[in-house]
C-alpha positions in Angstrom: 26.5 -8.2 7.6 23.3 -10.1 6.9 19.7 -9.2 6.3 17.2 -9.8 9.0 15.2 -13.0 9.2 12.4 -12.8 6.7 14.1 -10.1 4.6 12.9 -10.3 1.1 15.4 -10.3 -1.7 14.0 -9.4 -5.4 14.7 -8.3 -8.9 12.6 -6.0 -11.1 11.9 -5.0 -14.5 9.4 -2.7 -16.5 7.2 -3.5 -19.4 8.2 -1.0 -22.0 12.1 -1.5 -21.9 11.9 -5.2 -21.9 8.7 -6.7 -23.4 9.0 -5.7 -27.2 6.2 -6.9 -29.4 4.8 -3.3 -29.3 1.8 -4.1 -31.6 1.5 -7.8 -31.3 -1.6 -9.8 -30.4 -3.7 -6.8 -30.3 -1.6 -4.5 -28.1 -2.3 -0.7 -28.5 0.1 2.1 -28.9 1.5 3.7 -25.8 3.0 7.2 -25.5 6.5 5.7 -25.3 5.9 3.8 -28.5 4.9 7.0 -30.2 7.7 9.1 -28.5 10.6 6.8 -29.3 9.3 5.2 -32.6 10.8 2.1 -31.1 9.5 -1.0 -32.9 12.3 -3.7 -32.5 12.0 -6.5 -30.0 13.8 -4.9 -27.0 14.6 -7.8 -24.6 11.8 -9.8 -26.3 10.2 -10.5 -22.8 6.7 -10.9 -24.2 7.7 -13.9 -26.1 10.7 -15.0 -23.9 8.9 -14.7 -20.6 9.7 -18.1 -19.6 13.4 -17.4 -20.2 13.1 -14.4 -17.8 11.6 -16.7 -15.2 14.7 -19.0 -15.6 16.8 -15.9 -15.0 14.8 -15.1 -11.9 15.1 -18.7 -10.7 18.9 -18.6 -11.2 19.0 -15.6 -8.8 17.0 -17.4 -6.1 15.1 -14.4 -5.3 12.0 -14.1 -3.1 10.0 -11.9 -5.5 9.9 -10.5 -9.0 8.7 -7.0 -9.6 7.3 -6.2 -13.0 4.9 -3.8 -14.6 1.8 -4.5 -16.6 1.5 -2.9 -20.1 -1.8 -1.0 -19.9 -2.2 -1.0 -23.7 -1.5 -4.8 -23.9 -4.7 -5.4 -21.7 -6.7 -2.4 -23.0 -5.5 -1.2 -26.4 -7.3 2.1 -26.3 -6.8 2.4 -22.5 -10.6 2.2 -21.7 -11.0 -0.4 -19.0 -14.9 -0.2 -19.2 -14.6 -1.9 -22.6 -13.6 -5.4 -23.5 -10.0 -6.5 -22.5 -7.5 -7.9 -25.1 -7.6 -11.6 -24.2 -4.0 -12.2 -25.4 -2.7 -9.6 -23.0 -4.8 -10.8 -20.0 -3.6 -14.4 -20.7 0.0 -13.3 -20.9 0.0 -11.7 -17.5 -2.1 -14.7 -16.1 0.5 -17.1 -17.3 3.4 -15.0 -15.9 1.8 -14.6 -12.4 0.7 -18.1 -12.3 4.2 -19.5 -13.2 5.8 -17.2 -10.6 3.4 -18.6 -7.9 4.3 -22.1 -9.1 8.0 -21.4 -8.7 7.2 -19.9 -5.2 8.4 -16.4 -6.3 6.1 -13.6 -5.1 4.9 -11.2 -8.0 5.1 -7.6 -7.1 2.9 -6.0 -9.8 3.0 -2.3 -10.8 -0.1 -1.1 -12.6 1.5 1.8 -14.5 5.2 2.5 -15.3 4.9 5.4 -17.6 3.6 3.7 -20.8 0.3 5.6 -20.9 -2.1 4.7 -23.6 -1.6 7.0 -26.7 -5.3 7.1 -27.5 -6.0 8.6 -24.0 -3.1 10.9 -24.4 -4.8 12.3 -27.6 -8.4 12.1 -26.2 -7.8 13.6 -22.7 -4.4 15.3 -22.9 -3.0 12.7 -20.6 -2.3 13.5 -17.0 -3.1 17.2 -17.5 -6.7 16.1 -17.4 -8.4 15.3 -14.1 -10.7 12.7 -15.8 -7.5 10.5 -16.3 -7.8 9.6 -12.7 -11.1 8.0 -13.1 -9.9 6.1 -16.1 -7.0 4.8 -14.1 -9.2 3.8 -11.3 -11.2 1.6 -13.7 -8.2 0.1 -15.1 -6.9 -0.7 -11.6 -10.2 -2.4 -10.6 -10.0 -4.6 -13.5 -6.4 -5.6 -12.6 -7.2 -6.2 -9.0 -10.2 -8.3 -10.0 -8.4 -10.2 -12.6 -5.0 -10.9 -11.1 -5.5 -10.0 -7.5 -6.2 -13.5 -6.0 -2.6 -14.3 -6.7 -0.9 -10.9 -6.0 0.0 -9.9 -2.5 1.9 -6.6 -3.4 0.5 -4.0 -5.8 2.3 -0.8 -6.9 -0.2 1.7 -8.4 2.5 3.7 -10.3 6.2 3.9 -10.5 8.2 7.2 -9.7 5.6 9.9 -10.7 8.2 12.5 -10.0 10.0 11.7 -13.3 6.8 11.4 -15.2 5.6 14.8 -14.1 8.9 16.6 -14.4 10.4 14.9 -17.5 7.1 14.0 -19.3 5.2 17.4 -18.7 8.1 19.8 -17.9 11.5 19.1 -19.8 10.0 16.9 -22.4 12.9 14.4 -22.1 10.3 11.6 -21.3 7.1 10.8 -23.1 4.8 12.3 -23.9 7.2 15.2 -24.3 5.0 18.1 -23.2 6.9 21.4 -22.7 6.1 25.0 -22.3 3.7 25.7 -19.4 5.5 25.8 -15.9 2.2 24.8 -14.3 2.0 21.5 -16.2 4.3 19.3 -14.1 2.3 20.3 -10.9 -1.0 19.6 -12.8 0.2 16.2 -13.9 1.5 15.4 -10.5 -1.8 16.5 -8.9 -3.8 14.1 -11.2 -1.3 11.3 -10.6 -1.7 11.5 -6.9 -5.5 11.5 -7.2 -5.3 8.6 -9.5 -3.2 6.7 -7.1 -5.6 7.5 -4.2 -8.5 6.4 -6.3 -6.9 3.0 -7.0 -5.9 2.5 -3.4 -9.5 3.2 -2.3 -10.9 0.8 -4.9 -8.7 -1.9 -3.5 -9.3 -1.1 0.2 -13.1 -1.1 -0.3 -13.7 -3.8 -2.8 -10.8 -6.2 -2.9 -8.7 -6.1 0.5 -11.5 -7.9 2.5 -10.9 -11.1 0.5 -7.6 -10.7 -1.2 -5.6 -9.4 1.8 -3.0 -7.7 -0.3 -1.0 -4.5 0.1 -0.9 -1.5 -2.2 1.6 1.3 -2.4 3.1 3.8 -4.9 6.8 3.9 -5.7 8.4 7.3 -5.0 11.8 8.3 -6.3 14.4 10.2 -4.4 17.8 11.7 -4.4 20.0 12.7 -1.4 21.6 16.0 -0.8 24.0 17.3 1.9 25.2 20.9 2.6 28.1 22.3 0.5 31.4 21.3 2.2 29.6 19.5 4.9 28.6 22.9 6.6 25.5 21.9 8.5 24.4 25.3 9.5 20.8 25.8 10.3 20.4 27.6 7.0 22.1 25.0 5.1 20.2 22.1 6.6 16.9 23.9 5.8 17.9 24.3 2.3 18.7 20.6 2.0 15.2 19.9 3.5 13.7 22.0 0.9 15.4 20.0 -1.8 14.3 16.8 -0.5 10.6 18.1 -0.2 10.7 19.2 -3.8 11.4 15.7 -5.0 10.2 12.8 -2.8 8.3 15.1 -0.4 6.2 16.4 -3.3 4.4 13.1 -3.6 5.1 11.6 -0.1 3.8 14.5 2.1 0.2 14.1 0.8 0.1 10.3 1.3 2.4 9.7 4.3 2.3 13.2 5.9 -0.6 15.6 6.4 -2.4 15.1 3.2 -1.0 18.2 1.4 2.1 19.3 -0.3 5.1 20.5 1.6 4.7 24.1 2.7 8.1 24.9 1.3 7.0 23.6 -2.1 3.7 25.6 -2.0 5.6 28.6 -1.1 8.1 28.4 -3.9 5.4 27.7 -6.5 2.6 29.7 -5.5 0.1 30.3 -8.3 1.1 27.2 -10.3 0.7 24.4 -7.8 -2.9 23.2 -7.5 -4.7 23.0 -4.1 -6.4 20.0 -2.4 -9.6 20.7 -0.8 -10.0 19.8 3.0 -11.9 16.8 2.0 -9.3 15.7 -0.6 -6.5 15.9 2.1 -8.4 13.6 4.2 -9.0 11.3 1.4 -5.5 11.1 0.0 -3.7 10.9 3.4 -2.9 7.4 4.4 -3.3 5.7 0.9 -0.4 3.4 1.1 0.2 0.3 3.1 4.0 0.5 3.1 6.6 3.0 1.7 7.9 1.9 -1.8 11.2 3.7 -2.6 13.2 4.1 -5.9 16.8 5.3 -5.6 18.5 5.3 -9.0 20.3 7.3 -11.6 17.6 9.3 -13.3 16.0 10.6 -10.2 19.5 11.6 -8.8 20.2 13.4 -12.0 16.9 15.2 -12.0 17.3 16.0 -8.4 20.6 17.8 -9.2 18.7 20.6 -10.9 17.0 21.2 -7.6 20.1 21.5 -5.6 20.5 25.0 -6.6 21.6 26.4 -3.3 25.0 24.8 -3.2 24.0 21.4 -1.9 26.0 18.2 -2.8 24.2 15.3 -4.4 25.2 12.0 -2.7 24.7 8.4 -3.4 23.6 7.7 0.1 20.5 5.4 0.2 20.9 4.8 3.9 20.4 8.6 4.6 17.3 8.7 2.5 16.0 5.7 4.4 16.7 7.4 7.7 15.0 10.6 6.4 11.8 8.6 5.5 11.8 7.0 9.0 12.2 10.4 10.7 9.7 12.2 8.4 7.0 9.8 8.0 6.6 7.9 11.3 8.9 5.0 10.6 6.9 3.1 8.0 7.6 -0.4 6.6 9.8 0.2 3.5 10.4 -1.8 0.3 13.3 -0.6 -1.8 11.5 -1.1 -5.0 14.2 0.0 -7.5 18.0 0.3 -6.9 20.8 -0.1 -9.3 23.2 1.6 -11.5 24.3 1.4 -15.1 27.1 0.7 -17.5 27.9 1.9 -21.0 26.5 -0.1 -23.8 29.9 -1.5 -24.7 30.2 -3.4 -21.3 29.6 -7.2 -21.6 29.1 -9.8 -18.9 32.0 -8.5 -16.8 30.3 -5.5 -15.0 32.5 -4.9 -12.1 31.2 -1.3 -11.6 27.8 -2.6 -11.1 28.9 -5.1 -8.4 30.7 -2.3 -6.7 27.7 -0.1 -6.7 25.3 -2.9 -5.7 27.7 -3.8 -2.8 27.6 -0.1 -1.7 23.9 0.3 -1.8 23.0 -2.9 -0.1 25.5 -2.3 2.6 23.8 1.0 3.2 20.5 -0.7 3.5 21.7 -3.3 5.8 23.4 -0.7 8.0 20.2 1.1 8.2 18.3 -2.1 9.2 20.9 -3.2 11.8 22.2 0.3 13.2 19.3 2.6 12.7 16.6 -0.1 13.1 14.9 0.8 9.9 11.8 -1.3 9.1 13.0 -2.1 5.5 11.5 -5.5 4.6 12.8 -6.0 1.0 15.3 -4.9 -1.7 14.9 -4.9 -5.4 17.9 -5.0 -7.6 17.3 -3.3 -10.9 17.0 -4.7 -13.4 16.7 -8.2 -14.4 17.7 -7.6 -18.0 19.4 -5.2 -20.3 16.7 -3.4 -22.4 15.7 -0.4 -24.3 16.2 2.1 -21.5 13.6 4.7 -22.1 15.0 7.9 -23.5 18.5 6.6 -23.3 17.7 3.7 -25.8 20.4 1.1 -26.0 23.2 3.5 -25.0 23.2 2.1 -21.4 22.8 -1.2 -19.8 21.1 -1.9 -16.5 20.5 -5.6 -16.3 22.0 -8.4 -14.2 21.6 -10.5 -17.5 23.3 -9.5 -20.7 21.5 -9.4 -24.1 23.3 -8.8 -27.3 20.9 -6.5 -29.2 22.6 -7.2 -32.6 21.4 -10.8 -32.4 17.8 -11.8 -33.2 17.7 -14.5 -30.6 18.0 -12.2 -27.7 19.7 -14.8 -25.4 20.1 -14.0 -21.7 23.6 -14.4 -20.2 24.2 -13.8 -16.6 26.7 -11.1 -15.8 29.2 -11.1 -13.0 26.8 -9.1 -11.0 24.0 -11.8 -11.4 26.6 -14.3 -10.0 27.3 -11.9 -7.1 23.6 -11.3 -6.3 22.8 -14.9 -6.5 25.3 -15.7 -3.8 24.2 -12.7 -1.7 20.6 -13.8 -1.9 21.6 -17.4 -1.0 23.4 -16.3 2.0 21.1 -13.5 3.0 23.9 -11.0 2.7 26.4 -12.9 4.8 30.1 -12.3 4.0 29.5 -10.7 0.6 29.5 -7.1 1.6 
């Protein structure tokens, strides 16, 4: 089974797990630097970015998705001040080289590594003023890099940031205690995204002609024992609305939170005004979807009515199609993980990659889904957030006991290279 003509194959990474150099060349501290006290080089991508691009070239992909480190560009997070020249130059080099290699950059403004100074000054995403600060940062990035960027992502998987960062405390900044906090954080994240989209739409789209979206994470649930009674189906729908629908419904739906979510969290979930609902609705140029381990695990806590969590990416894509009017979709993050002890022979990752990509291709060919791209996650092994070095997610192996941080293609990299070369033909 093959991808459609023009289908885009890509690979992705994020700044915090891979860049290292946490305080080099004027970079400021992020909440993840503080939360993990992580000071070693990780994958050393800030220094070895050219080696990263050799790995991208090896795969033969159409695009490389990566995130900017906010504090590498603005050490204190304030985009109304002077930017850090070294940080700006780093990303200019990276984007410029990608364009030279005819690899499209897909750039995420914010992948969880919020400036520590702003966390202390504002209280992070619990303060609505943060949305304005983010909009200033977004405007700078659009103005500085936008001439060479066709695809922008404002933020990556805000569900996990809201729930794990401001609820369970498993993620930075590690806030716990108040049951309203995840909903307040989510509310301000949505406003920040919408502000950034409107900034681009008004000031940059007319001459840059790019597209802007937000990457939303999802799980998939099915009724217990496959008993699709009306009651069981309704419970599954509520579970979906509590994860992906929480953020998707305001943007792709009616401009407000799902009714089921408002009913179950009355008194703690903030309200949008009528004007805000109109303002947030439609603030995405395509649907950007993450389907990976951590959202699946977080979603299990919401499957509390006996639903079964399934690794079914095709069904999530069909749900998006049927719920939100058949939007164009980019699978912006998809992959699995192995134990830290696994080396370059990562058979499980190949199996999972085949499974997920086959589900995408079936969705495109059988269900006529408008999926235009797929992002294998991730390019490199790295320091995986709260999991540290205990798991590996990369297509390229790094021995973290060696200072050199050389990149070695795993068997999954060889497989993905062949699949990209043949547009999926005969490899699934």
